C-alpha positions in Angstrom: -25.6 -9.0 -12.6 -27.2 -6.1 -10.8 -26.1 -7.1 -7.3 -22.5 -7.3 -8.6 -22.7 -3.9 -10.2 -24.2 -2.5 -7.0 -21.6 -4.0 -4.7 -18.7 -2.8 -6.9 -20.2 0.7 -6.9 -20.6 0.8 -3.2 -17.1 -0.5 -2.6 -15.6 2.0 -5.1 -17.6 4.8 -3.5 -16.3 3.8 -0.1 -12.8 3.8 -1.4 -13.2 7.3 -3.0 -14.8 8.7 0.2 -12.0 7.3 2.3 -9.4 8.9 0.0 -11.1 12.3 0.0 -11.6 12.2 3.8 -7.9 11.4 4.2 -7.0 14.3 1.9 -9.3 16.7 3.8 -8.0 15.7 7.2 -4.4 16.1 6.1 -5.2 19.5 4.5 -6.9 20.8 7.7 -4.4 19.1 10.1 -2.8 21.4 12.7 0.9 21.6 12.7 2.6 19.9 15.6 3.1 22.2 18.6 6.2 22.5 20.8 3.9 23.3 23.8 2.7 20.5 26.0 -0.9 19.5 25.2 -2.4 21.0 28.4 -0.7 24.4 27.8 -1.7 24.3 24.1 -5.4 23.8 25.1 -5.2 26.8 27.5 -3.5 29.2 25.0 -5.4 28.2 21.9 -8.9 27.6 23.0 -11.1 25.3 20.8 -13.4 27.1 18.4 -15.9 25.3 16.2 -15.0 25.0 12.6 -16.5 27.7 10.4 -16.1 28.0 6.7 -14.5 31.3 5.7 -14.6 32.5 2.2 -11.1 32.9 0.5 -10.1 34.8 -2.5 -8.1 33.5 -5.5 -4.8 33.8 -3.5 -6.3 31.6 -0.8 -6.4 34.5 1.7 -9.4 34.9 4.0 -11.9 37.6 3.0 -13.3 38.0 6.5 -16.7 36.8 5.4 -18.5 33.7 6.5 -20.0 31.5 3.9 -23.8 31.3 3.3 -25.3 27.9 4.2 -26.7 27.7 0.6 -23.1 28.1 -0.6 -22.0 25.3 1.6 -24.8 23.1 0.4 -23.9 23.7 -3.2 -20.3 22.9 -2.5 -21.3 19.6 -0.8 -23.5 18.8 -3.8 -20.5 19.4 -6.1 -18.3 17.3 -3.9 -20.8 14.4 -3.9 -21.0 14.6 -7.7 -17.2 14.5 -8.0 -17.0 11.5 -5.7 -19.7 9.6 -7.6 -17.8 10.3 -10.9 -14.6 9.0 -9.4 -16.4 6.0 -8.1 -17.7 5.2 -11.5 -14.2 5.6 -13.0 -12.6 3.0 -10.6 -15.6 0.6 -10.6 -14.1 -1.7 -13.3 -10.9 -2.0 -11.4 -12.8 -2.7 -8.2 -14.7 -5.4 -10.1 -11.5 -7.1 -11.2 -10.0 -7.0 -7.7 -13.2 -8.3 -6.1 -13.3 -11.1 -8.7 -9.7 -12.1 -8.0 -10.4 -12.0 -4.2 -13.4 -14.2 -4.6 -11.5 -16.7 -6.8 -8.7 -16.8 -4.1 -11.4 -17.3 -1.4 -13.0 -20.2 -3.4 -9.7 -21.8 -4.0 -8.7 -21.5 -0.3 -12.0 -23.1 0.8 -11.6 -25.8 -1.8 -8.1 -26.6 -0.5 -9.3 -26.7 3.1 -12.2 -29.0 2.2 -10.0 -31.3 0.1 -7.5 -31.7 2.9 -10.2 -32.4 5.4 -11.8 -35.0 3.1 -8.3 -36.6 2.5 -7.6 -36.7 6.2 -11.0 -38.3 7.0 -10.6 -40.9 4.2 -7.0 -41.7 5.2 -8.2 -42.9 8.7 
């Protein structure tokens, strides 16, 4: 039973990570520009992403975050993702069970038809 639990946890963690990554990329996405891409690159030069602290109104404070602060935020994010993965693990187990039953049924149908076609000759 341990391999099944491990696989369902890994699949649910992958789903949660995908969901959070999609949310983060959507949150940090740049709005579409009316400028052509080559002019946009000239006017707005690329700068590496740096985390800036914000106040309660989500306004930048002008201070950069301490690496220890970022590390603690990453740890909190990982804990939150693990909790979410444990919450959806039972649903993932049911879905994986249904998919495996469908796969076994499909293989059974193919094998049965192959055997029937060989025996009919």
